[in-house]
C-alpha positions in Angstrom: 83.1 127.3 -41.5 83.6 131.0 -43.3 80.2 130.9 -44.1 78.7 130.3 -40.5 81.1 132.8 -39.1 80.1 135.4 -41.8 76.4 135.0 -41.0 76.5 134.9 -37.2 78.4 138.1 -37.0 76.1 139.8 -39.6 73.4 138.7 -37.0 75.4 139.8 -34.3 75.8 143.1 -35.9 72.3 143.2 -37.6 70.6 142.9 -34.2 72.6 145.9 -32.7 71.9 148.1 -35.6 68.3 147.3 -35.5 67.8 147.5 -31.5 70.2 150.6 -31.8 67.7 152.3 -34.6 64.5 151.8 -32.5 66.4 153.5 -29.5 67.5 156.1 -31.5 63.7 156.4 -33.3 61.6 155.6 -30.4 63.1 156.9 -27.0 65.9 159.4 -28.5 63.5 161.0 -30.9 66.4 161.2 -33.3 65.8 162.4 -37.1 68.5 160.0 -38.5 67.3 156.3 -37.5 66.7 155.1 -40.9 70.3 154.3 -42.1 71.3 151.6 -39.8 67.4 150.7 -39.2 67.8 149.5 -43.0 70.8 147.8 -42.6 70.2 146.1 -39.7 66.8 144.9 -40.8 69.1 143.6 -43.9 71.6 142.0 -41.7 69.0 139.8 -40.0 66.7 138.8 -43.0 69.7 137.7 -44.6 70.5 135.7 -41.7 67.3 134.2 -41.3 67.5 133.4 -45.2 70.6 131.9 -44.8 69.4 129.5 -42.2 66.1 128.8 -43.5 66.7 128.8 -47.4 70.5 128.5 -47.6 70.4 131.9 -49.8 72.2 135.2 -49.1 72.8 138.4 -50.8 75.5 139.1 -48.2 77.4 136.2 -49.4 76.5 136.5 -53.0 77.7 140.2 -53.7 81.1 139.1 -51.2 81.8 136.6 -53.6 85.1 137.6 -55.0 83.9 137.1 -58.6 80.5 139.5 -58.1 82.3 142.7 -56.6 81.9 144.4 -60.2 78.7 143.4 -60.1 77.9 144.7 -56.9 79.7 147.9 -58.0 77.2 147.8 -61.0 74.1 147.6 -58.6 75.7 150.4 -56.3 75.3 152.7 -59.3 71.9 151.4 -60.5 70.7 151.7 -57.0 72.0 155.2 -56.5 70.8 156.4 -60.0 67.2 155.5 -59.5 67.3 156.8 -55.7 69.2 159.9 -56.3 66.6 161.2 -59.4 63.4 159.6 -58.0 63.7 160.4 -54.4 65.6 163.6 -54.6 65.3 165.4 -57.9 61.7 164.3 -58.3 60.0 163.9 -54.9 61.8 166.9 -53.1 63.3 169.5 -55.5 60.5 169.0 -58.5 56.9 167.8 -56.8 58.3 168.8 -53.4 56.2 165.9 -51.9 58.4 165.2 -48.7 61.4 166.5 -47.3 64.1 165.0 -45.6 64.3 166.9 -42.2 67.5 168.4 -40.8 69.4 166.9 -43.2 73.3 168.6 -44.7 75.0 167.1 -47.1 76.7 164.6 -45.3 73.7 163.2 -44.4 73.0 163.0 -48.2 76.1 161.1 -48.7 75.4 158.5 -46.0 71.9 158.2 -48.1 73.6 157.6 -51.1 76.7 155.3 -50.1 74.6 153.3 -47.5 70.7 154.0 -46.8 69.4 153.1 -50.5 71.4 150.4 -50.8 70.5 148.7 -47.4 66.8 149.3 -48.3 66.8 147.3 -51.2 68.6 144.7 -50.1 66.4 144.3 -47.0 63.3 144.5 -48.8 64.3 141.7 -51.2 65.3 139.8 -48.2 61.9 140.1 -46.7 60.3 139.0 -49.6 62.2 136.0 -50.3 61.5 135.4 -46.2 57.9 135.9 -46.5 57.5 133.9 -50.1 59.6 131.1 -48.7 57.4 130.6 -45.4 54.2 131.5 -47.6 55.5 128.4 -50.3 54.8 126.0 -47.5 51.1 126.1 -47.6 50.9 127.8 -50.7 51.5 126.7 -54.1 53.8 128.6 -56.8 51.6 128.3 -59.8 49.8 131.0 -62.2 46.2 131.3 -62.7 46.6 132.0 -66.2 48.7 130.3 -68.9 49.9 131.7 -72.0 52.9 131.4 -74.7 54.1 133.9 -77.6 56.8 133.4 -79.9 60.6 134.6 -79.3 60.2 137.3 -81.4 57.1 138.9 -79.8 58.3 138.3 -76.6 61.7 140.5 -77.4 59.5 143.4 -78.9 57.2 143.0 -75.5 60.3 143.3 -73.3 61.6 146.6 -75.8 58.2 148.0 -75.0 58.5 147.7 -71.3 62.1 149.6 -71.5 60.6 151.9 -73.7 57.8 152.4 -71.4 59.6 152.5 -68.6 62.3 155.1 -69.8 59.0 157.3 -70.6 57.8 156.9 -66.9 61.2 157.8 -65.3 61.3 160.7 -67.3 57.1 161.6 -66.9 57.6 164.1 -63.9 60.2 166.3 -66.4 57.1 168.0 -67.8 56.3 170.1 -64.8 60.1 171.6 -65.2 59.6 172.5 -69.0 56.1 173.1 -68.8 56.7 175.7 -65.8 53.5 173.7 -63.7 52.8 171.7 -61.1 49.4 170.3 -62.6 48.6 166.5 -61.4 52.4 166.5 -60.4 51.6 164.5 -57.2 49.7 161.8 -59.1 52.2 161.3 -61.7 55.1 160.7 -59.2 53.7 157.2 -59.3 54.8 156.8 -62.6 58.8 156.7 -61.9 58.5 153.9 -59.5 56.6 151.8 -62.1 59.4 152.6 -64.4 61.8 151.2 -62.4 60.1 148.5 -62.4 59.5 148.5 -66.2 63.2 149.1 -67.4 64.6 146.3 -64.7 62.0 143.6 -65.9 62.6 144.9 -69.7 66.0 144.2 -69.4 65.9 140.9 -67.7 63.5 139.5 -70.2 66.0 140.5 -73.1 68.9 138.7 -71.0 66.4 135.7 -71.3 65.5 135.8 -67.5 62.5 135.7 -65.7 60.1 139.0 -65.1 58.5 140.1 -61.8 55.5 141.3 -63.6 54.6 138.2 -65.5 53.9 136.5 -62.2 51.8 139.2 -61.2 49.7 139.8 -64.8 49.3 136.0 -64.8 47.8 136.0 -61.4 50.8 134.0 -59.1 48.9 134.4 -55.7 51.8 132.9 -53.7 53.8 135.9 -55.4 51.3 138.6 -55.4 50.4 137.6 -51.6 54.2 137.9 -50.9 54.7 141.3 -52.3 51.7 142.7 -50.3 52.6 141.2 -47.1 56.1 142.6 -47.6 54.8 146.2 -48.2 52.7 146.0 -45.0 55.4 144.6 -42.5 58.0 147.1 -44.0 55.9 150.0 -44.7 54.1 149.7 -41.0 57.3 149.3 -39.5 59.0 152.2 -41.4 55.9 154.8 -41.1 55.5 153.9 -37.4 59.3 154.7 -36.4 59.3 158.1 -38.4 55.8 159.1 -36.4 58.8 159.5 -33.2 62.1 160.3 -35.3 60.5 162.2 -38.1 63.5 161.9 -40.4 61.3 162.7 -43.3 57.6 164.6 -43.7 55.1 164.6 -46.3 54.1 167.3 -47.8 52.1 166.9 -50.4 50.6 163.9 -51.6 47.4 162.4 -53.4 44.8 162.6 -50.8 46.7 164.5 -48.3 43.8 164.7 -46.1 43.2 161.2 -46.0 45.7 159.5 -43.3 46.1 156.5 -40.8 47.7 157.9 -37.9 49.1 160.6 -39.4 50.6 159.3 -42.8 48.8 159.8 -45.8 46.9 156.8 -47.4 48.9 157.7 -50.8 52.3 156.6 -49.0 51.1 152.9 -48.6 50.0 152.9 -51.9 53.3 154.3 -53.4 55.2 151.5 -51.4 53.8 148.8 -53.5 55.2 149.5 -57.1 58.7 150.8 -55.2 59.1 147.6 -53.4 58.3 145.2 -56.1 60.5 147.7 -58.3 64.0 147.4 -56.3 62.8 143.3 -56.1 62.9 143.7 -60.0 66.2 145.7 -59.9 68.0 142.8 -58.0 66.2 140.4 -59.9 67.9 142.0 -63.4 71.5 142.2 -61.7 71.2 138.3 -61.0 70.2 137.6 -64.6 72.7 140.2 -65.5 75.3 137.8 -63.7 74.3 134.8 -65.6 74.5 136.0 -69.1 77.8 137.9 -68.3 79.2 134.3 -66.9 77.6 132.8 -69.7 79.3 135.2 -72.4 82.3 136.1 -70.1 81.4 140.0 -70.1 84.4 141.7 -68.0 
């Protein structure tokens, strides 16, 4: 009964938030629509996942035994978003800017927006994956096996590469040059994916990258469709509201409806990366309860 009530209310609140964000963006041209858009989208997607797939991140994190787990997710999400989005994207590379943002808007971003975004991307991916799974088989085109020692080295290498990728834009700060910086900025997004996946592997869990490398058409198509749906809706609404602007992107002149094509390309590693973060959290939970960590 509680589960049904929870998700019925999540659908109501999510729908009101979603509709309200569209009114704010399209009709009122309000430059602060995205937090309630992301939050509303997450709650709607979560409800649909609960109805269709009996899965729910809302119920997952509301469980009393997972409160500390959610706090860990929140800290991890805030760290990645603050480093890559604000310190790198806004301050160092000056590739985009959040229009008319004051300190309390950034507080809202790091308390709510980033978490809502990550949760909504995972729920949207799960929805698309579950629908495609009705017509496509979940199998890899290529198969290979390596021993446990080699696997561990691969996972450690992934984490190391991820850290290097995550820190790579700092060359601009130390060398006082912005040469190729807008191209290097793709690496921190990949770094987030590599770090999350590497630690998932070390914890004995499945890797997001493994399905991509082994060419799992169902997973790859699900990622691509998730990006198309999410990026199109988000960037389209921002054309009205202008909550953020793109200042310096690779191939800046190549655009779709005023949005640089590089933005849509960057959405792919970003979406896959944040899904990998949720995957890592779930793998950590499995090990945590098995080994009674905190």
